Short mmCIF file of the C-alpha atoms (twelve columns), coordinates in Angstrom:
data_MODEL
# 
_entry.id   MODEL 
# 
loop_
_atom_site.group_PDB 
_atom_site.id 
_atom_site.type_symbol 
_atom_site.label_atom_id 
_atom_site.label_alt_id 
_atom_site.label_comp_id 
_atom_site.label_asym_id 
_atom_site.label_seq_id 
_atom_site.Cartn_x 
_atom_site.Cartn_y 
_atom_site.Cartn_z 
_atom_site.pdbx_PDB_model_num 
ATOM 1   C CA . MET A 1   5.320   -3.369  -7.009  1 
ATOM 2   C CA . ALA A 2   7.776   -6.073  -7.988  1 
ATOM 3   C CA . THR A 3   8.294   -8.794  -5.450  1 
ATOM 4   C CA . GLU A 4   11.630  -10.425 -6.229  1 
ATOM 5   C CA . ASP A 5   12.490  -10.329 -2.503  1 
ATOM 6   C CA . HIS A 6   9.762   -12.865 -1.675  1 
ATOM 7   C CA . ASP A 7   9.509   -16.560 -2.486  1 
ATOM 8   C CA . TYR A 8   6.050   -17.445 -3.726  1 
ATOM 9   C CA . THR A 9   6.988   -20.994 -4.837  1 
ATOM 10  C CA . THR A 10  7.294   -22.597 -1.444  1 
ATOM 11  C CA . SER A 11  4.045   -24.544 -1.885  1 
ATOM 12  C CA . SER A 12  4.606   -28.035 -3.273  1 
ATOM 13  C CA . ASN A 13  1.517   -27.535 -5.481  1 
ATOM 14  C CA . MET A 14  2.922   -24.445 -7.221  1 
ATOM 15  C CA . ILE A 15  3.741   -25.066 -10.876 1 
ATOM 16  C CA . LYS A 16  4.249   -23.121 -14.069 1 
ATOM 17  C CA . LEU A 17  0.818   -22.749 -15.678 1 
ATOM 18  C CA . ASP A 18  0.357   -23.420 -19.387 1 
ATOM 19  C CA . TYR A 19  -1.705  -20.930 -21.351 1 
ATOM 20  C CA . SER A 20  -2.617  -19.805 -24.834 1 
ATOM 21  C CA . VAL A 21  -3.430  -16.402 -26.264 1 
ATOM 22  C CA . HIS A 22  -7.220  -16.107 -26.304 1 
ATOM 23  C CA . LYS A 23  -7.702  -12.657 -27.880 1 
ATOM 24  C CA . TYR A 24  -6.255  -9.169  -28.000 1 
ATOM 25  C CA . SER A 25  -7.325  -5.636  -28.839 1 
ATOM 26  C CA . SER A 26  -4.859  -5.035  -31.664 1 
ATOM 27  C CA . VAL A 27  -1.467  -6.103  -32.933 1 
ATOM 28  C CA . SER A 28  1.380   -4.544  -34.897 1 
ATOM 29  C CA . PRO A 29  2.734   -6.473  -37.894 1 
ATOM 30  C CA . ASN A 30  5.546   -8.904  -36.982 1 
ATOM 31  C CA . PHE A 31  4.881   -8.483  -33.231 1 
ATOM 32  C CA . THR A 32  2.286   -11.228 -32.762 1 
ATOM 33  C CA . ALA A 33  0.781   -12.085 -29.400 1 
ATOM 34  C CA . GLN A 34  2.210   -15.623 -29.340 1 
ATOM 35  C CA . HIS A 35  5.701   -14.165 -28.877 1 
ATOM 36  C CA . ILE A 36  5.012   -13.557 -25.180 1 
ATOM 37  C CA . GLN A 37  5.132   -17.320 -24.536 1 
ATOM 38  C CA . GLU A 38  8.868   -17.395 -25.300 1 
ATOM 39  C CA . ASN A 39  11.478  -15.570 -23.252 1 
ATOM 40  C CA . LYS A 40  13.904  -14.255 -25.877 1 
ATOM 41  C CA . GLN A 41  15.486  -11.320 -24.109 1 
ATOM 42  C CA . THR A 42  17.924  -10.496 -26.917 1 
ATOM 43  C CA . ASP A 43  15.352  -10.614 -29.733 1 
ATOM 44  C CA . GLN A 44  13.757  -7.200  -30.224 1 
ATOM 45  C CA . SER A 45  10.946  -8.673  -32.342 1 
ATOM 46  C CA . SER A 46  9.948   -11.306 -29.759 1 
ATOM 47  C CA . ARG A 47  7.030   -9.421  -28.234 1 
ATOM 48  C CA . TRP A 48  3.375   -8.555  -28.577 1 
ATOM 49  C CA . SER A 49  2.902   -4.936  -29.526 1 
ATOM 50  C CA . SER A 50  -0.408  -3.148  -29.929 1 
ATOM 51  C CA . ASP A 51  -0.921  -1.043  -33.025 1 
ATOM 52  C CA . SER A 52  -2.323  1.818   -30.943 1 
ATOM 53  C CA . ASN A 53  -1.925  3.425   -27.542 1 
ATOM 54  C CA . ILE A 54  -5.566  4.517   -27.415 1 
ATOM 55  C CA . PRO A 55  -7.434  2.613   -24.676 1 
ATOM 56  C CA . PRO A 56  -8.699  0.080   -24.227 1 
ATOM 57  C CA . GLN A 57  -5.763  -2.083  -25.304 1 
ATOM 58  C CA . TYR A 58  -5.476  -5.575  -23.852 1 
ATOM 59  C CA . ILE A 59  -4.353  -9.146  -24.318 1 
ATOM 60  C CA . THR A 60  -6.372  -12.007 -22.805 1 
ATOM 61  C CA . LEU A 61  -4.723  -15.316 -21.934 1 
ATOM 62  C CA . LYS A 62  -6.551  -18.619 -21.489 1 
ATOM 63  C CA . LEU A 63  -5.153  -21.142 -19.032 1 
ATOM 64  C CA . SER A 64  -5.033  -24.741 -20.232 1 
ATOM 65  C CA . LYS A 65  -6.709  -25.775 -16.962 1 
ATOM 66  C CA . LEU A 66  -8.822  -24.051 -14.374 1 
ATOM 67  C CA . SER A 67  -6.185  -22.819 -11.913 1 
ATOM 68  C CA . ILE A 68  -5.473  -20.695 -8.872  1 
ATOM 69  C CA . VAL A 69  -3.017  -18.113 -10.228 1 
ATOM 70  C CA . LYS A 70  -0.668  -16.796 -7.542  1 
ATOM 71  C CA . THR A 71  2.125   -15.013 -9.417  1 
ATOM 72  C CA . ILE A 72  2.759   -13.473 -12.790 1 
ATOM 73  C CA . THR A 73  6.227   -12.742 -14.184 1 
ATOM 74  C CA . PHE A 74  7.075   -10.260 -16.937 1 
ATOM 75  C CA . GLY A 75  10.254  -10.694 -18.952 1 
ATOM 76  C CA . LYS A 76  11.870  -7.755  -20.744 1 
ATOM 77  C CA . TYR A 77  14.149  -6.831  -23.601 1 
ATOM 78  C CA . GLU A 78  17.884  -6.721  -22.832 1 
ATOM 79  C CA . LYS A 79  17.852  -2.902  -22.917 1 
ATOM 80  C CA . ASN A 80  15.531  -0.148  -21.762 1 
ATOM 81  C CA . HIS A 81  12.651  0.269   -24.182 1 
ATOM 82  C CA . VAL A 82  10.118  3.054   -24.743 1 
ATOM 83  C CA . CYS A 83  7.301   0.507   -25.233 1 
ATOM 84  C CA . ASN A 84  7.710   -1.139  -21.823 1 
ATOM 85  C CA . LEU A 85  4.614   -0.935  -19.617 1 
ATOM 86  C CA . LYS A 86  4.850   1.920   -17.140 1 
ATOM 87  C CA . LYS A 87  1.312   1.245   -15.911 1 
ATOM 88  C CA . PHE A 88  -1.026  -1.700  -16.387 1 
ATOM 89  C CA . LYS A 89  -3.854  -3.653  -14.776 1 
ATOM 90  C CA . ILE A 90  -4.579  -7.371  -14.529 1 
ATOM 91  C CA . PHE A 91  -8.041  -8.952  -14.464 1 
ATOM 92  C CA . VAL A 92  -9.094  -12.601 -14.069 1 
ATOM 93  C CA . GLY A 93  -12.333 -14.534 -14.452 1 
ATOM 94  C CA . LEU A 94  -13.977 -17.882 -15.070 1 
ATOM 95  C CA . ASN A 95  -14.953 -16.488 -18.474 1 
ATOM 96  C CA . ASP A 96  -13.704 -13.566 -20.529 1 
ATOM 97  C CA . GLU A 97  -16.875 -11.493 -20.142 1 
ATOM 98  C CA . HIS A 98  -17.009 -11.110 -16.368 1 
ATOM 99  C CA . MET A 99  -13.622 -10.424 -14.820 1 
ATOM 100 C CA . MET A 100 -12.364 -8.853  -11.591 1 
ATOM 101 C CA . GLU A 101 -9.376  -6.564  -11.168 1 
ATOM 102 C CA . LEU A 102 -6.490  -8.079  -9.198  1 
ATOM 103 C CA . LEU A 103 -3.541  -5.767  -9.793  1 
ATOM 104 C CA . ASP A 104 -2.832  -2.138  -10.673 1 
ATOM 105 C CA . THR A 105 0.908   -1.500  -10.976 1 
ATOM 106 C CA . GLY A 106 3.751   -0.937  -13.440 1 
ATOM 107 C CA . LEU A 107 7.126   -2.196  -14.635 1 
ATOM 108 C CA . ARG A 108 10.514  -0.560  -14.231 1 
ATOM 109 C CA . ASN A 109 12.134  0.479   -17.488 1 
ATOM 110 C CA . ASP A 110 15.109  -1.895  -17.309 1 
ATOM 111 C CA . ASN A 111 16.085  -5.407  -18.413 1 
ATOM 112 C CA . VAL A 112 15.282  -7.214  -15.148 1 
ATOM 113 C CA . GLU A 113 12.211  -9.451  -15.113 1 
ATOM 114 C CA . GLU A 114 9.632   -8.671  -12.444 1 
ATOM 115 C CA . THR A 115 7.310   -10.980 -10.527 1 
ATOM 116 C CA . PHE A 116 4.072   -9.846  -8.929  1 
ATOM 117 C CA . MET A 117 1.889   -11.562 -6.375  1 
ATOM 118 C CA . LEU A 118 -1.731  -11.714 -7.528  1 
ATOM 119 C CA . LYS A 119 -4.692  -11.557 -5.206  1 
ATOM 120 C CA . HIS A 120 -6.071  -15.087 -5.148  1 
ATOM 121 C CA . LYS A 121 -8.213  -15.157 -2.015  1 
ATOM 122 C CA . ILE A 122 -11.711 -13.915 -1.245  1 
ATOM 123 C CA . GLY A 123 -13.061 -14.293 2.249   1 
ATOM 124 C CA . GLY A 124 -9.884  -16.127 3.211   1 
ATOM 125 C CA . ARG A 125 -10.404 -18.812 0.532   1 
ATOM 126 C CA . ASP A 126 -8.574  -19.393 -2.760  1 
ATOM 127 C CA . PHE A 127 -10.571 -18.808 -5.935  1 
ATOM 128 C CA . PRO A 128 -9.755  -20.227 -9.402  1 
ATOM 129 C CA . CYS A 129 -9.873  -18.616 -12.831 1 
ATOM 130 C CA . ARG A 130 -9.529  -19.597 -16.485 1 
ATOM 131 C CA . TYR A 131 -8.843  -16.262 -18.151 1 
ATOM 132 C CA . VAL A 132 -6.242  -13.584 -17.401 1 
ATOM 133 C CA . LYS A 133 -6.449  -10.160 -19.044 1 
ATOM 134 C CA . ILE A 134 -3.480  -7.766  -19.114 1 
ATOM 135 C CA . MET A 135 -4.546  -4.178  -19.825 1 
ATOM 136 C CA . PRO A 136 -1.717  -1.713  -20.619 1 
ATOM 137 C CA . LEU A 137 -2.427  1.861   -19.555 1 
ATOM 138 C CA . GLN A 138 0.808   3.749   -20.220 1 
ATOM 139 C CA . SER A 139 4.163   3.064   -21.858 1 
ATOM 140 C CA . TRP A 140 7.471   4.571   -20.765 1 
ATOM 141 C CA . GLY A 141 7.717   6.538   -23.991 1 
ATOM 142 C CA . PRO A 142 4.983   9.138   -24.523 1 
ATOM 143 C CA . CYS A 143 2.689   8.299   -27.460 1 
ATOM 144 C CA . PHE A 144 4.350   4.901   -28.048 1 
ATOM 145 C CA . ASN A 145 2.404   1.664   -28.454 1 
ATOM 146 C CA . PHE A 146 2.458   -0.984  -25.730 1 
ATOM 147 C CA . SER A 147 4.763   -4.012  -25.772 1 
ATOM 148 C CA . ILE A 148 4.849   -7.172  -23.655 1 
ATOM 149 C CA . TRP A 149 7.924   -9.362  -24.155 1 
ATOM 150 C CA . PHE A 150 7.271   -12.433 -22.020 1 
ATOM 151 C CA . VAL A 151 4.652   -13.640 -19.533 1 
ATOM 152 C CA . GLU A 152 4.839   -16.574 -17.146 1 
ATOM 153 C CA . MET A 153 2.246   -17.510 -14.519 1 
ATOM 154 C CA . ASN A 154 2.601   -19.807 -11.546 1 
ATOM 155 C CA . GLY A 155 -0.065  -21.289 -9.337  1 
ATOM 156 C CA . ILE A 156 -2.072  -24.417 -8.599  1 
ATOM 157 C CA . SER A 157 -3.908  -26.541 -11.173 1 
ATOM 158 C CA . ASP A 158 -4.296  -29.725 -9.115  1 
ATOM 159 C CA . PRO A 159 -7.991  -30.747 -9.464  1 
ATOM 160 C CA . GLU A 160 -8.087  -31.900 -5.835  1 
ATOM 161 C CA . VAL A 161 -7.373  -28.313 -4.806  1 
ATOM 162 C CA . VAL A 162 -9.046  -26.384 -7.612  1 
ATOM 163 C CA . GLU A 163 -12.414 -28.171 -7.764  1 
ATOM 164 C CA . PRO A 164 -13.344 -27.575 -4.093  1 
ATOM 165 C CA . ALA A 165 -12.197 -23.972 -4.522  1 
ATOM 166 C CA . LEU A 166 -14.420 -23.631 -7.598  1 
ATOM 167 C CA . GLU A 167 -17.445 -25.025 -5.753  1 
ATOM 168 C CA . TRP A 168 -16.894 -22.643 -2.848  1 
ATOM 169 C CA . PHE A 169 -16.417 -19.721 -5.239  1 
ATOM 170 C CA . LYS A 170 -19.710 -20.481 -7.006  1 
ATOM 171 C CA . GLN A 171 -21.511 -20.496 -3.661  1 
ATOM 172 C CA . TYR A 172 -19.774 -17.250 -2.800  1 
ATOM 173 C CA . GLN A 173 -21.004 -15.682 -6.041  1 
ATOM 174 C CA . LYS A 174 -24.557 -16.792 -5.261  1 
ATOM 175 C CA . ARG A 175 -24.393 -15.258 -1.801  1 
ATOM 176 C CA . GLU A 176 -23.033 -12.019 -3.237  1 
ATOM 177 C CA . ALA A 177 -25.839 -11.930 -5.821  1 
ATOM 178 C CA . ILE A 178 -28.402 -12.365 -3.043  1 
ATOM 179 C CA . ARG A 179 -26.750 -9.635  -0.992  1 
ATOM 180 C CA . LEU A 180 -26.925 -7.279  -3.977  1 
ATOM 181 C CA . CYS A 181 -30.639 -8.012  -4.270  1 
ATOM 182 C CA . LEU A 182 -31.100 -7.371  -0.550  1 
ATOM 183 C CA . LYS A 183 -29.225 -4.101  -0.884  1 
ATOM 184 C CA . HIS A 184 -31.453 -3.031  -3.778  1 
ATOM 185 C CA . PHE A 185 -34.655 -3.980  -1.942  1 
ATOM 186 C CA . ARG A 186 -33.613 -2.008  1.118   1 
ATOM 187 C CA . GLN A 187 -32.622 1.046   -0.930  1 
ATOM 188 C CA . MET A 188 -35.993 0.987   -2.701  1 
ATOM 189 C CA . ASN A 189 -37.805 0.424   0.608   1 
ATOM 190 C CA . TYR A 190 -39.221 -2.927  -0.555  1 
ATOM 191 C CA . ASN A 191 -39.370 -4.170  3.023   1 
ATOM 192 C CA . ASP A 192 -41.580 -7.217  2.394   1 
ATOM 193 C CA . ALA A 193 -39.377 -8.469  -0.450  1 
ATOM 194 C CA . PHE A 194 -36.284 -7.820  1.663   1 
ATOM 195 C CA . GLU A 195 -37.612 -9.825  4.622   1 
ATOM 196 C CA . VAL A 196 -38.837 -12.730 2.478   1 
ATOM 197 C CA . LEU A 197 -35.540 -13.070 0.573   1 
ATOM 198 C CA . GLN A 198 -33.492 -12.860 3.743   1 
ATOM 199 C CA . ARG A 199 -35.678 -15.425 5.497   1 
ATOM 200 C CA . GLU A 200 -35.697 -17.900 2.585   1 
ATOM 201 C CA . THR A 201 -31.958 -17.707 1.869   1 
ATOM 202 C CA . ASN A 202 -30.688 -17.131 5.417   1 
ATOM 203 C CA . VAL A 203 -28.185 -14.654 3.954   1 
ATOM 204 C CA . GLU A 204 -27.310 -11.550 5.958   1 
ATOM 205 C CA . LEU A 205 -26.857 -8.335  4.012   1 
ATOM 206 C CA . GLU A 206 -24.233 -7.062  6.435   1 
ATOM 207 C CA . ASP A 207 -23.017 -7.242  10.009  1 
ATOM 208 C CA . PRO A 208 -25.912 -6.699  12.459  1 
ATOM 209 C CA . ILE A 209 -24.050 -3.673  13.826  1 
ATOM 210 C CA . LEU A 210 -24.276 -1.957  10.427  1 
ATOM 211 C CA . SER A 211 -27.945 -2.909  10.122  1 
ATOM 212 C CA . ARG A 212 -28.607 -1.230  13.441  1 
ATOM 213 C CA . LEU A 213 -26.837 1.933   12.297  1 
ATOM 214 C CA . HIS A 214 -28.892 1.920   9.084   1 
ATOM 215 C CA . ARG A 215 -32.099 1.641   11.087  1 
ATOM 216 C CA . LEU A 216 -31.152 4.525   13.378  1 
ATOM 217 C CA . LEU A 217 -29.942 6.814   10.612  1 
ATOM 218 C CA . VAL A 218 -32.108 5.982   7.584   1 
ATOM 219 C CA . GLU A 219 -35.314 4.455   8.882   1 
ATOM 220 C CA . ASP A 220 -35.736 6.306   12.177  1 
ATOM 221 C CA . GLY A 221 -33.868 9.500   11.309  1 
ATOM 222 C CA . ASP A 222 -32.566 9.582   14.878  1 
ATOM 223 C CA . TYR A 223 -29.331 11.517  14.381  1 
ATOM 224 C CA . GLU A 224 -28.568 11.859  18.079  1 
ATOM 225 C CA . ALA A 225 -28.844 8.097   18.555  1 
ATOM 226 C CA . ALA A 226 -26.647 7.586   15.476  1 
ATOM 227 C CA . GLU A 227 -23.984 9.893   16.939  1 
ATOM 228 C CA . THR A 228 -24.150 8.013   20.245  1 
ATOM 229 C CA . PHE A 229 -23.825 4.749   18.323  1 
ATOM 230 C CA . MET A 230 -20.691 5.993   16.521  1 
ATOM 231 C CA . GLU A 231 -19.156 7.270   19.751  1 
ATOM 232 C CA . LYS A 232 -19.642 3.832   21.327  1 
ATOM 233 C CA . ALA A 233 -18.183 2.149   18.238  1 
ATOM 234 C CA . LEU A 234 -15.136 4.384   18.613  1 
ATOM 235 C CA . VAL A 235 -14.733 3.484   22.299  1 
ATOM 236 C CA . ASP A 236 -15.185 -0.226  21.533  1 
ATOM 237 C CA . GLY A 237 -12.356 -0.087  18.985  1 
ATOM 238 C CA . LEU A 238 -14.506 -0.852  15.952  1 
ATOM 239 C CA . LEU A 239 -12.987 2.068   14.047  1 
ATOM 240 C CA . ASP A 240 -9.352  1.475   15.026  1 
ATOM 241 C CA . THR A 241 -8.323  0.051   11.654  1 
ATOM 242 C CA . TYR A 242 -9.892  2.938   9.747   1 
ATOM 243 C CA . ILE A 243 -8.428  5.561   12.078  1 
ATOM 244 C CA . SER A 244 -4.939  4.034   11.849  1 
ATOM 245 C CA . GLN A 245 -5.003  4.559   8.082   1 
ATOM 246 C CA . GLN A 246 -5.848  8.262   8.272   1 
ATOM 247 C CA . GLU A 247 -3.262  11.005  7.999   1 
ATOM 248 C CA . TYR A 248 -2.828  13.273  10.990  1 
ATOM 249 C CA . ARG A 249 -4.216  16.753  10.462  1 
ATOM 250 C CA . ALA A 250 -3.333  19.720  12.630  1 
ATOM 251 C CA . VAL A 251 -6.229  21.620  14.181  1 
ATOM 252 C CA . TRP A 252 -5.415  25.119  15.395  1 
ATOM 253 C CA . ARG A 253 -7.415  27.088  17.937  1 
ATOM 254 C CA . THR A 254 -6.849  30.408  19.655  1 
ATOM 255 C CA . LEU A 255 -5.923  30.229  23.347  1 
ATOM 256 C CA . SER A 256 -7.251  33.248  25.210  1 
ATOM 257 C CA . SER A 257 -6.544  34.346  28.773  1 
ATOM 258 C CA . GLU A 258 -8.127  36.960  31.038  1 
ATOM 259 C CA . ARG A 259 -4.771  37.613  32.700  1 
ATOM 260 C CA . PRO A 260 -2.026  39.818  31.165  1 
ATOM 261 C CA . GLN A 261 -0.277  38.098  28.286  1 
ATOM 262 C CA . PRO A 262 2.593   38.832  25.876  1 
ATOM 263 C CA . GLY A 263 1.994   41.378  23.148  1 
ATOM 264 C CA . MET A 264 2.567   40.828  19.449  1 
ATOM 265 C CA . ARG A 265 6.119   39.928  18.489  1 
ATOM 266 C CA . GLY A 266 8.347   37.968  16.169  1 
ATOM 267 C CA . GLY A 267 11.839  36.533  16.439  1 
ATOM 268 C CA . HIS A 268 11.144  35.478  20.029  1 
ATOM 269 C CA . GLN A 269 12.297  32.181  21.526  1 
ATOM 270 C CA . MET A 270 10.354  29.584  23.490  1 
ATOM 271 C CA . CYS A 271 11.252  26.388  25.318  1 
ATOM 272 C CA . MET A 272 9.225   23.968  27.418  1 
ATOM 273 C CA . ASP A 273 9.703   22.104  30.677  1 
ATOM 274 C CA . PRO A 274 7.973   18.742  30.009  1 
ATOM 275 C CA . ASN A 275 7.861   17.873  33.708  1 
ATOM 276 C CA . THR A 276 5.842   20.910  34.778  1 
ATOM 277 C CA . GLU A 277 4.166   21.575  31.398  1 
ATOM 278 C CA . THR A 278 5.492   25.128  31.476  1 
ATOM 279 C CA . ILE A 279 6.487   27.150  28.406  1 
ATOM 280 C CA . TYR A 280 9.097   29.923  28.766  1 
ATOM 281 C CA . LEU A 281 9.053   32.913  26.386  1 
ATOM 282 C CA . LEU A 282 11.969  35.348  26.143  1 
ATOM 283 C CA . GLY A 283 12.265  38.554  24.113  1 
ATOM 284 C CA . GLY A 284 11.446  39.162  20.485  1 
ATOM 285 C CA . TRP A 285 10.787  42.090  18.144  1 
ATOM 286 C CA . ASP A 286 7.489   44.015  18.367  1 
ATOM 287 C CA . GLY A 287 7.934   45.888  15.103  1 
ATOM 288 C CA . ASN A 288 9.627   48.885  16.705  1 
ATOM 289 C CA . GLN A 289 12.167  47.555  19.167  1 
ATOM 290 C CA . ASP A 290 13.683  44.416  20.651  1 
ATOM 291 C CA . LEU A 291 12.114  43.120  23.875  1 
ATOM 292 C CA . SER A 292 13.668  41.706  27.050  1 
ATOM 293 C CA . ASP A 293 10.622  40.368  28.906  1 
ATOM 294 C CA . LEU A 294 10.366  36.825  30.293  1 
ATOM 295 C CA . TRP A 295 7.022   35.014  30.491  1 
ATOM 296 C CA . THR A 296 5.786   31.560  31.458  1 
ATOM 297 C CA . TYR A 297 2.701   29.785  30.174  1 
ATOM 298 C CA . GLN A 298 1.178   26.984  32.256  1 
ATOM 299 C CA . VAL A 299 -0.347  24.574  29.756  1 
ATOM 300 C CA . SER A 300 -2.713  22.796  32.145  1 
ATOM 301 C CA . ARG A 301 -4.170  26.065  33.483  1 
ATOM 302 C CA . ARG A 302 -3.786  28.010  30.221  1 
ATOM 303 C CA . GLU A 303 -2.350  30.978  32.132  1 
ATOM 304 C CA . TRP A 304 0.415   33.453  31.323  1 
ATOM 305 C CA . THR A 305 2.643   34.823  34.102  1 
ATOM 306 C CA . LEU A 306 5.105   37.711  33.709  1 
ATOM 307 C CA . ILE A 307 8.405   36.756  35.377  1 
ATOM 308 C CA . SER A 308 10.357  39.865  34.382  1 
ATOM 309 C CA . ARG A 309 9.662   42.964  32.287  1 
ATOM 310 C CA . ASP A 310 13.378  43.510  31.693  1 
ATOM 311 C CA . THR A 311 15.776  40.636  32.276  1 
ATOM 312 C CA . GLU A 312 18.766  42.959  31.785  1 
ATOM 313 C CA . LEU A 313 17.902  44.713  35.075  1 
ATOM 314 C CA . GLN A 314 18.276  41.326  36.823  1 
ATOM 315 C CA . GLY A 315 21.696  40.644  35.341  1 
ATOM 316 C CA . GLY A 316 20.239  38.724  32.430  1 
ATOM 317 C CA . PRO A 317 20.301  39.192  28.669  1 
ATOM 318 C CA . SER A 318 19.516  42.566  27.128  1 
ATOM 319 C CA . ALA A 319 16.637  43.128  24.717  1 
ATOM 320 C CA . ARG A 320 17.013  40.820  21.743  1 
ATOM 321 C CA . SER A 321 15.409  38.743  19.006  1 
ATOM 322 C CA . CYS A 322 16.399  35.733  16.901  1 
ATOM 323 C CA . HIS A 323 18.490  34.345  19.769  1 
ATOM 324 C CA . LYS A 324 18.601  30.662  20.730  1 
ATOM 325 C CA . MET A 325 17.246  29.096  23.910  1 
ATOM 326 C CA . CYS A 326 17.019  25.626  25.453  1 
ATOM 327 C CA . LEU A 327 15.956  24.124  28.789  1 
ATOM 328 C CA . ASP A 328 17.530  21.436  30.991  1 
ATOM 329 C CA . PRO A 329 14.530  19.820  32.780  1 
ATOM 330 C CA . GLU A 330 16.695  17.937  35.294  1 
ATOM 331 C CA . ARG A 331 18.713  20.916  36.533  1 
ATOM 332 C CA . ARG A 332 15.773  23.253  35.825  1 
ATOM 333 C CA . GLN A 333 17.983  25.719  34.021  1 
ATOM 334 C CA . ILE A 334 17.478  27.724  30.824  1 
ATOM 335 C CA . PHE A 335 20.350  28.659  28.508  1 
ATOM 336 C CA . THR A 336 20.235  31.446  25.926  1 
ATOM 337 C CA . LEU A 337 22.854  32.348  23.336  1 
ATOM 338 C CA . GLY A 338 23.361  35.253  20.927  1 
ATOM 339 C CA . ARG A 339 20.992  37.689  19.255  1 
ATOM 340 C CA . TYR A 340 20.320  39.458  15.962  1 
ATOM 341 C CA . LEU A 341 21.597  42.949  15.266  1 
ATOM 342 C CA . ASP A 342 20.592  44.988  12.251  1 
ATOM 343 C CA . THR A 343 23.537  45.929  10.052  1 
ATOM 344 C CA . GLN A 344 23.187  49.628  10.858  1 
ATOM 345 C CA . PHE A 345 23.701  48.942  14.575  1 
ATOM 346 C CA . ARG A 346 26.575  46.484  14.320  1 
ATOM 347 C CA . SER A 347 29.971  47.447  15.734  1 
ATOM 348 C CA . ALA A 348 33.000  45.707  17.184  1 
ATOM 349 C CA . ASN A 349 31.758  46.475  20.705  1 
ATOM 350 C CA . ASN A 350 28.199  45.165  20.504  1 
ATOM 351 C CA . LEU A 351 28.592  42.359  17.973  1 
ATOM 352 C CA . ARG A 352 29.123  39.669  20.609  1 
ATOM 353 C CA . SER A 353 27.712  36.192  21.170  1 
ATOM 354 C CA . ASP A 354 26.847  36.403  24.869  1 
ATOM 355 C CA . PHE A 355 25.851  33.291  26.801  1 
ATOM 356 C CA . TYR A 356 23.441  33.284  29.802  1 
ATOM 357 C CA . MET A 357 21.972  30.761  32.213  1 
ATOM 358 C CA . TYR A 358 18.691  31.230  34.094  1 
ATOM 359 C CA . ASP A 359 18.018  29.187  37.247  1 
ATOM 360 C CA . ILE A 360 14.274  28.587  37.446  1 
ATOM 361 C CA . ASP A 361 14.097  27.747  41.163  1 
ATOM 362 C CA . THR A 362 16.078  30.807  42.323  1 
ATOM 363 C CA . ASN A 363 14.843  33.160  39.573  1 
ATOM 364 C CA . ARG A 364 18.428  34.254  38.969  1 
ATOM 365 C CA . TRP A 365 20.392  35.000  35.786  1 
ATOM 366 C CA . THR A 366 24.099  34.256  35.395  1 
ATOM 367 C CA . GLN A 367 26.257  35.424  32.507  1 
ATOM 368 C CA . ILE A 368 28.470  32.506  31.561  1 
ATOM 369 C CA . THR A 369 30.537  34.514  29.068  1 
ATOM 370 C CA . GLU A 370 30.326  37.855  27.289  1 
ATOM 371 C CA . ASP A 371 31.372  36.386  23.971  1 
ATOM 372 C CA . THR A 372 31.646  32.685  23.178  1 
ATOM 373 C CA . ALA A 373 33.786  33.573  20.154  1 
# 
């Protein structure tokens, strides 16, 4: 996404990077690629435009010096435009044949320039590049060609910074090439070649913990030991980062009880006392009639207890469904209000919003008012 809210030019080494257009996939007449080097927001013709929207379409820029590119800015036309890039990717490389993807994003369809931070570190170290490829994927107007109006890049081109980064990056590439060979040897079960290459280069394929898991699971086929290994990794916090990125998913299971429990119903009401982990269930509709029973469910013991078969006989609410209920855990009191009546049973006498309070400790109902209206 655009990053106008951040300042990426705080480094004293950050400068505007000079570049030239190296090559492009296609071009429409009068909309040449060199136009993107000038920011002419009011000139509709000052842009590079492809002559097709069929992928792959791209424009590759060549930096005047080997540089560490940190930001890229896209200028736009003064008005919304159907050819603006809704989606695009950016790749960089030391040459134009082998490039890595750094960014997958899009521009807003407005006239405000947007600046994006580019990935410029691998293994905690800056890496340089010479070529930058912009690959349009989708324009804001369906079936329209792609247009880029202006591009500016900022970063570091100081040789004292770039040359050590280049040397480190070359060594990094060598290590990665060796690791790929080690991975191939292990997959093909070339154990002797694997051991010789690892010994001669002193390059580890992976963390020793992963190597141990591979041995247990792939070489030994010891699934129980692999499960134990993963359980220990979970306890040790090795999977915390992965777990924190996962979405929560509800898992339902049926709770059964050997003791009597409420029958089927709908329109009932439940509330919970968090201090005692007790759920209270009142009333509902069983498909034939409204109910007036009161139950508790003890979460820790997974047990239902019938408090009353008919709360109306104890001075409490009559049979009902679709009422409202809440619990005060400090006073240990339950409050219930109203009920649903089918239209055929409604009358001036029974269409009332009655209000009751139930004291848990004394097991006593009190009618606060017959009709809150």
